[in-house]
C-alpha positions as CSV (number, residue, x, y, z in Angstrom):
1,M,-14.0,-6.9,11.8
2,K,-11.0,-4.5,10.7
3,I,-11.3,-1.0,10.3
4,I,-8.8,-0.1,7.8
5,D,-8.5,3.6,7.2
6,F,-6.8,6.1,4.9
7,K,-3.5,6.5,7.1
8,T,-3.3,2.7,7.3
9,I,-3.4,2.1,3.8
10,T,-0.9,4.5,2.9
11,K,1.3,3.5,5.4
12,L,1.5,0.1,3.7
13,N,3.5,1.8,1.0
14,I,2.0,-0.3,-1.8
15,Q,4.1,0.3,-4.9
16,P,2.5,1.5,-8.5
17,E,4.1,-2.0,-10.1
18,T,2.0,-3.8,-7.4
19,C,-1.1,-2.0,-8.4
20,V,-0.6,-2.8,-11.9
21,K,-0.1,-6.5,-10.7
22,W,-3.3,-6.6,-9.0
23,I,-5.1,-5.3,-12.0
24,E,-3.9,-7.9,-14.2
25,E,-4.8,-10.5,-11.6
26,S,-8.1,-9.5,-11.1
27,F,-8.8,-8.9,-15.0
28,A,-7.8,-12.9,-15.0
29,L,-10.6,-13.7,-12.4
30,Q,-13.4,-11.6,-14.3
31,S,-14.9,-14.3,-16.3
32,H,-15.8,-16.2,-13.3
33,A,-16.7,-13.4,-11.2
34,N,-20.2,-12.3,-10.4
35,L,-20.1,-8.5,-11.6
36,P,-23.5,-6.8,-11.8
37,A,-23.6,-3.4,-13.5
38,K,-23.3,-0.5,-10.7
39,V,-26.2,1.3,-9.8
40,C,-25.5,5.2,-10.0
41,L,-27.6,8.0,-8.9
42,H,-27.1,11.5,-10.1
43,L,-28.1,14.3,-8.1
44,P,-28.0,18.1,-8.9
45,D,-24.8,20.1,-9.3
46,N,-22.7,17.3,-10.6
47,V,-23.2,15.3,-7.2
48,F,-23.6,11.5,-7.7
49,F,-23.2,8.5,-5.7
50,T,-22.7,4.7,-6.9
51,T,-22.9,1.5,-5.6
52,M,-20.6,-1.2,-6.8
53,P,-21.0,-5.0,-5.9
54,C,-18.9,-7.8,-6.8
55,H,-18.3,-11.6,-6.0
56,I,-14.8,-13.1,-6.7
57,P,-15.6,-16.9,-5.7
58,S,-11.7,-17.9,-6.5
59,I,-10.7,-15.8,-3.5
60,N,-13.7,-16.4,-1.3
61,R,-14.6,-12.6,-1.3
62,F,-17.5,-10.5,-1.9
63,G,-18.2,-7.0,-1.0
64,T,-19.4,-3.7,-2.3
65,K,-18.1,-0.1,-2.7
66,V,-20.1,3.2,-2.5
67,V,-18.2,5.9,-4.3
68,Y,-19.6,9.4,-4.1
69,R,-18.8,12.9,-5.2
70,Y,-19.5,16.6,-3.9
71,P,-17.5,19.4,-5.3
72,Q,-17.1,20.8,-2.1
73,H,-15.8,18.0,-0.5
74,I,-11.5,17.7,-0.3
75,P,-11.2,15.4,-2.1
76,A,-14.2,15.7,-4.1
77,L,-14.2,11.9,-4.9
78,K,-14.6,9.7,-1.8
79,S,-15.6,6.1,-0.9
80,E,-15.6,3.2,1.5
81,I,-15.7,-0.7,0.7
82,L,-17.3,-3.4,2.8
83,L,-15.2,-6.7,2.4
84,Y,-17.0,-10.4,3.4
85,D,-15.8,-13.9,3.4
86,D,-18.2,-15.9,1.2
87,Q,-17.7,-19.1,3.2
88,E,-19.2,-17.9,6.4
89,G,-20.8,-14.8,5.2
90,Q,-18.7,-13.0,7.9
91,I,-18.0,-9.2,7.7
92,L,-14.2,-9.1,7.3
93,A,-13.5,-5.2,7.0
94,L,-14.6,-1.7,6.4
95,L,-12.1,0.0,4.3
96,D,-11.7,3.6,3.4
97,G,-11.8,3.4,-0.6
98,T,-10.2,6.7,-1.6
99,W,-6.5,5.5,-1.9
100,I,-8.0,2.2,-3.6
101,T,-10.1,4.2,-6.0
102,A,-7.2,6.5,-7.3
103,M,-4.7,3.8,-7.6
104,R,-6.6,1.0,-9.0
105,T,-8.0,3.4,-11.5
106,G,-4.8,4.6,-12.5
107,A,-3.5,1.0,-12.6
108,V,-6.2,0.1,-15.1
109,A,-5.4,3.1,-17.3
110,C,-1.8,2.5,-17.3
111,R,-2.5,-1.1,-18.3
112,S,-4.9,-0.2,-21.1
113,I,-2.2,2.4,-22.4
114,E,0.4,-0.2,-22.4
115,L,-1.8,-2.4,-24.4
116,L,-3.5,-0.3,-26.8
117,R,-1.1,2.7,-27.6
118,N,0.3,2.8,-31.0
119,T,4.1,1.8,-31.5
120,Q,5.3,5.2,-32.5
121,T,3.7,6.9,-29.3
122,R,5.8,9.8,-27.9
123,N,3.4,12.4,-26.6
124,Y,0.8,12.0,-23.8
125,A,-1.7,14.7,-23.0
126,F,-3.6,14.8,-19.7
127,I,-6.7,16.7,-19.0
128,G,-7.6,16.9,-15.4
129,L,-4.7,16.5,-13.1
130,G,-6.3,15.3,-9.9
131,N,-5.0,12.2,-8.0
132,T,-6.2,9.7,-11.0
133,A,-3.9,11.5,-13.5
134,R,-1.2,11.4,-10.9
135,A,-1.7,7.8,-10.4
136,T,-1.7,7.0,-14.1
137,L,1.5,8.5,-14.6
138,L,3.2,7.2,-11.5
139,C,2.2,3.6,-12.6
140,L,3.6,4.4,-16.4
141,L,6.9,6.1,-15.0
142,N,7.6,3.5,-12.5
143,R,6.8,0.5,-15.2
144,H,8.7,2.1,-18.0
145,K,12.0,3.4,-16.4
146,E,13.7,3.2,-19.6
147,E,11.0,5.1,-21.9
148,H,11.1,9.0,-21.8
149,F,7.7,10.6,-21.7
150,H,6.8,13.6,-23.1
151,V,3.5,14.8,-21.3
152,Y,1.4,17.8,-22.2
153,L,-0.8,19.2,-19.6
154,Q,-3.8,21.4,-19.9
155,A,-3.2,24.6,-17.9
156,Y,-6.1,24.9,-15.1
157,K,-6.0,26.9,-12.0
158,N,-2.6,26.5,-11.8
159,Q,-2.9,22.8,-10.9
160,E,-0.1,22.1,-13.5
161,T,2.7,23.4,-11.4
162,S,1.5,21.3,-8.5
163,F,1.4,18.4,-11.0
164,I,4.9,18.9,-12.5
165,N,6.3,19.5,-9.1
166,R,5.0,16.1,-8.0
167,F,7.1,14.4,-10.4
168,E,10.5,16.4,-10.4
169,S,12.2,13.4,-9.2
170,F,11.7,11.2,-12.1
171,P,14.3,11.6,-14.7
172,N,12.2,9.9,-17.6
173,V,9.8,12.5,-18.2
174,S,9.4,16.0,-19.6
175,F,6.4,18.3,-19.5
176,Y,5.0,21.0,-21.7
177,I,2.1,23.2,-20.9
178,S,-0.8,23.8,-23.3
179,H,-3.1,26.6,-23.0
180,S,-5.6,25.4,-25.9
181,T,-7.4,22.3,-25.8
182,E,-6.8,22.0,-29.8
183,E,-3.4,22.4,-29.2
184,L,-3.0,19.6,-26.7
185,I,-5.1,17.0,-28.3
186,T,-3.8,17.5,-32.1
187,N,-0.1,16.8,-30.7
188,A,-1.3,13.8,-28.5
189,D,-0.7,10.1,-29.3
190,V,-2.5,9.4,-26.0
191,V,-4.9,11.7,-24.5
192,I,-5.9,10.7,-20.9
193,S,-8.6,12.7,-19.5
194,S,-10.0,12.4,-15.7
195,V,-12.2,15.1,-15.4
196,T,-15.3,14.2,-13.3
197,A,-17.5,16.9,-14.8
198,A,-18.1,18.0,-18.6
199,D,-21.2,19.1,-19.9
200,N,-20.0,19.5,-23.3
201,L,-17.6,17.7,-25.9
202,I,-14.1,18.2,-25.1
203,A,-12.8,18.3,-28.8
204,Q,-14.0,18.3,-32.3
205,D,-13.6,15.1,-34.7
206,S,-10.8,16.7,-36.6
207,W,-8.5,17.1,-33.4
208,F,-8.0,13.4,-33.1
209,K,-4.9,12.1,-35.4
210,E,-4.7,8.7,-36.9
211,G,-3.5,5.9,-34.4
212,V,-4.5,8.2,-31.3
213,L,-5.5,6.3,-28.0
214,V,-8.2,8.0,-26.0
215,V,-8.6,7.0,-22.3
216,P,-11.6,8.9,-20.7
217,I,-11.3,7.5,-17.3
218,H,-14.6,9.1,-16.0
219,T,-16.1,8.9,-19.6
220,R,-17.5,12.4,-19.9
221,G,-16.7,14.5,-23.1
222,F,-15.9,12.0,-25.7
223,Q,-19.4,10.7,-27.1
224,N,-18.4,12.1,-30.4
225,C,-15.4,9.6,-30.7
226,D,-18.1,6.6,-30.2
227,L,-19.3,7.2,-33.8
228,F,-16.1,7.3,-35.7
229,F,-13.1,5.7,-33.5
230,D,-12.2,2.3,-35.0
231,K,-12.3,0.5,-31.9
232,V,-13.8,0.7,-28.3
233,F,-12.6,-1.1,-25.4
234,A,-14.2,-1.2,-21.8
235,D,-13.5,-2.9,-18.5
236,A,-17.2,-4.4,-18.4
237,Q,-19.7,-4.5,-21.3
238,N,-22.7,-4.0,-19.1
239,H,-21.2,-0.9,-17.9
240,V,-21.2,0.7,-21.4
241,S,-24.1,-1.4,-23.0
242,Q,-26.5,1.8,-21.8
243,F,-24.3,4.4,-23.5
244,K,-26.1,6.5,-26.2
245,Y,-23.9,5.4,-29.2
246,F,-23.0,1.7,-28.0
247,D,-25.2,0.2,-30.8
248,R,-22.9,2.3,-33.2
249,F,-19.5,1.2,-32.3
250,K,-17.5,0.1,-35.0
251,Y,-15.9,-2.5,-33.0
252,F,-16.1,-3.5,-29.0
253,D,-14.3,-5.6,-26.8
254,E,-13.8,-5.9,-23.3
255,T,-10.1,-5.4,-22.0
256,A,-9.8,-8.4,-19.9
257,N,-9.9,-10.4,-23.3
258,V,-7.0,-8.3,-24.7
259,I,-4.8,-8.9,-21.7
260,S,-5.7,-12.6,-21.5
261,G,-5.1,-12.7,-25.4
262,I,-8.3,-14.0,-26.4
263,H,-8.7,-11.4,-28.6
264,P,-6.4,-8.6,-30.4
265,G,-6.3,-5.2,-29.0
266,R,-4.7,-2.9,-31.6
267,T,-4.0,-4.4,-34.9
268,N,-2.1,-1.3,-36.5
269,D,-0.9,2.1,-35.9
270,R,-3.6,4.1,-37.9
271,E,-6.4,2.9,-35.7
272,R,-8.3,5.4,-33.4
273,I,-9.0,3.6,-30.1
274,L,-11.1,4.5,-27.2
275,A,-10.8,2.8,-23.8
276,Y,-13.3,3.5,-21.5
277,N,-12.2,2.6,-18.0
278,I,-15.6,2.9,-16.2
279,G,-14.2,1.3,-13.1
280,I,-15.4,-2.0,-11.8
281,G,-16.0,-3.8,-8.4
282,L,-14.0,-6.4,-9.2
283,H,-10.7,-4.2,-8.8
284,D,-11.9,-2.5,-5.8
285,I,-12.8,-5.9,-3.8
286,Y,-9.6,-7.5,-5.3
287,F,-7.7,-4.6,-3.6
288,A,-9.5,-4.5,-0.8
289,S,-8.9,-8.3,0.0
290,K,-5.1,-8.1,-0.4
291,I,-5.2,-5.1,1.9
292,F,-7.0,-7.0,4.3
293,E,-4.2,-9.3,4.3
294,M,-1.6,-7.1,4.7
295,A,-3.1,-4.8,7.4
296,T,-2.5,-5.4,11.0
297,A,-5.3,-6.1,13.5
298,Q,-4.8,-3.1,15.6
299,N,-8.0,-1.5,14.6
300,E,-10.1,-4.6,14.8
301,I,-13.4,-4.3,16.6
302,E,-16.0,-6.7,17.6
303,L,-19.5,-6.7,16.3
304,F,-22.4,-8.1,18.2
305,D,-23.8,-10.7,15.8
306,T,-26.9,-12.5,17.0
307,T,-26.9,-16.3,16.3
308,E,-30.4,-16.9,17.2
309,K,-33.9,-16.4,15.9
310,F,-35.4,-13.1,17.3
311,W,-38.9,-11.4,17.0
312,I,-39.5,-7.9,16.9
């Protein structure tokens, strides 16, 4: 079994374009994967831990990720992944899931934006400026070097300064600071929210202009949009079917159907669209499998595995 830690993964220097490619490949396998709904347990003080299993028969892999959030941790969101071979039932690797979670989430958000933004999109608003937001913008800027992005950031504890500094080497982005949530959203063609805790609604209905795309990566704070947006997309129906207003969505489809061309996404520039990137184990296990194949065996350990019937 390989132990693939955070440093080992980051040293592989996996590019944002590769992450989006892996997302497209894994979405293509979704209809044949065994992908049960994640199990999430919530504790006081916005603490949670979630188990996300998946089996991908076409690559002979199954596994599970455990992701958890403790506000006092640095980073607050952490995870680990167990990866198995489905032919022999052999454990292949224990991987740190922190980098994988951030980059696969950002890559999914990027692909959703590419698919569902309106043709006149100019302004991108970011609420929550952590690693998920960084990963999303990294994917967008690397995938669209010919496009200039006008990015509006919600000021919060001076995080906007660090965020801007991260992208100072990119010539295809300009940054603007908003000190008002209303100003941020009313000017936006695409709203990307990656806040992990929100006890109240983030914006009033009237703040969302025609044609807007809202990508609530961690789902919090946009329940009012469920009721009046024209279309809602998600990475898996069983992850949103328990939402309070699911039965009142005007239109719902899975992102994989849009990527594959089975169903259309946006059909005109006036539609207000929600893209709920809930995060699915399919992407985690696919990324883990790719990284397992890339990683060296230097951290390999042998587990004692009994091969005979035993009695206690």
